C-alpha positions in Angstrom: 73.5 105.6 -123.3 72.1 107.9 -120.6 73.3 111.0 -118.8 71.7 110.3 -115.4 70.9 107.3 -113.2 67.2 107.8 -113.0 66.6 107.8 -116.8 68.9 104.8 -117.2 67.0 102.8 -114.5 63.6 103.8 -115.9 64.7 102.5 -119.4 66.3 99.3 -118.1 64.8 96.1 -119.4 65.3 92.6 -117.9 67.7 91.5 -120.6 69.9 94.6 -120.5 73.5 94.6 -119.4 74.1 97.7 -117.2 77.4 99.6 -117.1 78.2 102.5 -114.8 80.8 103.6 -112.3 78.1 105.4 -110.3 76.8 104.1 -107.0 73.6 101.9 -107.0 71.8 100.1 -104.2 73.6 96.9 -102.8 72.7 93.9 -104.9 72.1 95.8 -108.1 73.5 93.8 -110.9 75.8 95.9 -113.0 79.3 96.1 -114.6 81.6 98.9 -113.8 82.3 101.5 -116.5 84.9 99.2 -117.8 85.7 98.6 -121.4 87.6 95.5 -120.5 84.6 94.0 -118.7 82.3 94.9 -121.6 84.6 93.0 -124.0 85.4 90.0 -121.8 82.7 89.5 -119.2 79.4 90.9 -120.4 77.1 89.2 -122.9 77.6 91.2 -126.0 74.5 89.8 -127.6 72.3 91.6 -125.0 71.4 95.3 -125.2 73.5 97.5 -123.0 72.8 100.5 -120.9 75.6 102.9 -120.1 75.5 105.8 -117.7 78.7 107.6 -116.6 79.7 110.7 -114.7 81.5 112.4 -117.7 81.5 110.9 -121.2 77.8 110.3 -121.6 76.9 113.8 -120.4 79.3 115.4 -122.9 77.9 113.3 -125.8 74.3 114.0 -124.9 75.1 117.7 -124.8 75.8 117.6 -128.5 72.1 117.7 -129.5 72.8 120.0 -132.5 75.5 117.9 -134.1 74.6 116.5 -137.5 76.7 113.4 -136.6 78.1 112.3 -133.3 81.0 109.8 -133.3 83.0 108.4 -130.4 86.7 108.3 -130.9 89.6 107.3 -128.7 93.1 105.8 -128.8 91.6 102.3 -129.2 89.8 103.3 -132.4 92.2 106.1 -133.4 92.7 105.1 -137.1 89.0 104.6 -137.6 88.1 108.0 -136.3 90.9 110.0 -137.9 90.5 108.3 -141.3 86.8 109.0 -141.2 87.4 112.6 -140.3 90.0 113.0 -143.1 87.5 111.7 -145.7 84.7 113.8 -144.3 86.1 117.2 -145.0 84.3 120.4 -143.9 84.0 121.7 -140.3 84.3 119.2 -137.5 84.2 119.8 -133.8 86.2 117.4 -131.7 85.0 117.4 -128.1 86.8 115.5 -125.2 84.6 113.0 -123.4 85.5 114.7 -120.2 84.2 118.1 -121.5 82.8 118.8 -118.0 85.8 117.3 -116.0 89.2 119.0 -116.6 91.0 116.5 -114.4 90.5 113.7 -117.1 93.6 114.9 -119.0 93.6 111.7 -121.1 90.4 112.8 -122.8 91.7 116.2 -123.6 95.0 114.8 -124.9 93.1 112.3 -127.1 90.8 114.9 -128.5 93.8 117.1 -129.4 95.6 114.1 -131.0 92.5 113.1 -133.1 92.3 116.7 -134.3 96.1 116.8 -135.2 96.1 113.4 -136.9 92.9 114.2 -138.9 94.9 117.2 -140.2 97.7 115.0 -141.2 100.1 115.2 -138.2 102.0 111.9 -137.8 102.7 110.5 -134.3 100.0 112.6 -132.6 98.5 109.6 -130.7 101.9 108.3 -129.5 102.8 111.8 -128.3 99.5 112.3 -126.5 99.9 108.9 -124.8 103.5 109.8 -123.8 102.3 113.1 -122.3 99.5 111.3 -120.4 102.0 108.8 -118.9 104.0 111.7 -117.5 101.0 113.0 -115.5 99.6 111.8 -112.1 96.5 110.6 -113.8 97.6 106.9 -114.6 98.3 106.3 -110.9 95.1 108.0 -109.8 93.1 106.0 -112.3 94.7 102.7 -111.1 94.0 103.7 -107.5 90.3 104.4 -108.3 89.8 101.3 -110.4 91.4 98.6 -108.4 89.4 95.7 -110.0 89.8 96.4 -113.7 91.9 99.5 -113.9 95.1 97.9 -115.2 93.2 96.0 -118.0 91.1 99.1 -118.8 94.1 101.3 -119.1 96.0 98.8 -121.3 93.0 98.6 -123.6 92.3 102.3 -123.7 95.9 103.1 -124.6 96.3 100.3 -127.2 96.1 102.1 -130.5 93.5 100.6 -132.8 92.6 97.7 -130.5 88.9 98.3 -131.3 88.2 98.5 -135.1 84.8 100.2 -134.6 83.5 103.7 -134.9 80.6 104.2 -132.6 77.9 106.7 -133.8 75.4 108.1 -131.4 71.9 109.2 -132.3 70.4 111.4 -129.7 66.8 110.5 -129.1 64.6 112.1 -126.4 67.4 112.5 -123.8 69.3 109.3 -124.4 71.8 108.1 -127.1 71.4 105.1 -129.3 74.8 103.7 -130.3 75.7 101.7 -133.4 78.8 101.1 -135.4 79.2 103.6 -138.2 81.7 101.6 -140.3 
């Protein structure tokens, strides 16, 4: 996981799958920043490189965190259950920390916090609020190829029974499943 194109390109090996919504030269083989593509079209046995405009930058900014986990609606139970068992102080940061217009990330972070504190129905309420915004139609307009599939996956509670943990190493993040 990288926060900028140059670092990601420098680290890219011949066997790596490459995921990014950012622009690259014509003919550059990559997948979009699409969770649906990652699950259904990429070779999951190969190492993956991910560089995005928002989420990877927010995660890489958390260099002082003792543990860095990635939570979303699709792994909602995994992240909230983990946080409930953890105890102590936890900082929940939206993936779009640096992009306020990604309201879904802020709503999800709020829902994770609420559910970890025992509030029932927090995820469903956050998804309901999200669907009332302009963001779903904007997202589908931006992501013509896989947007519908990506949104369905992203809003499917507990569709991905994983809990990604990110270890920050010299400007990039190594990701593995924490559960």
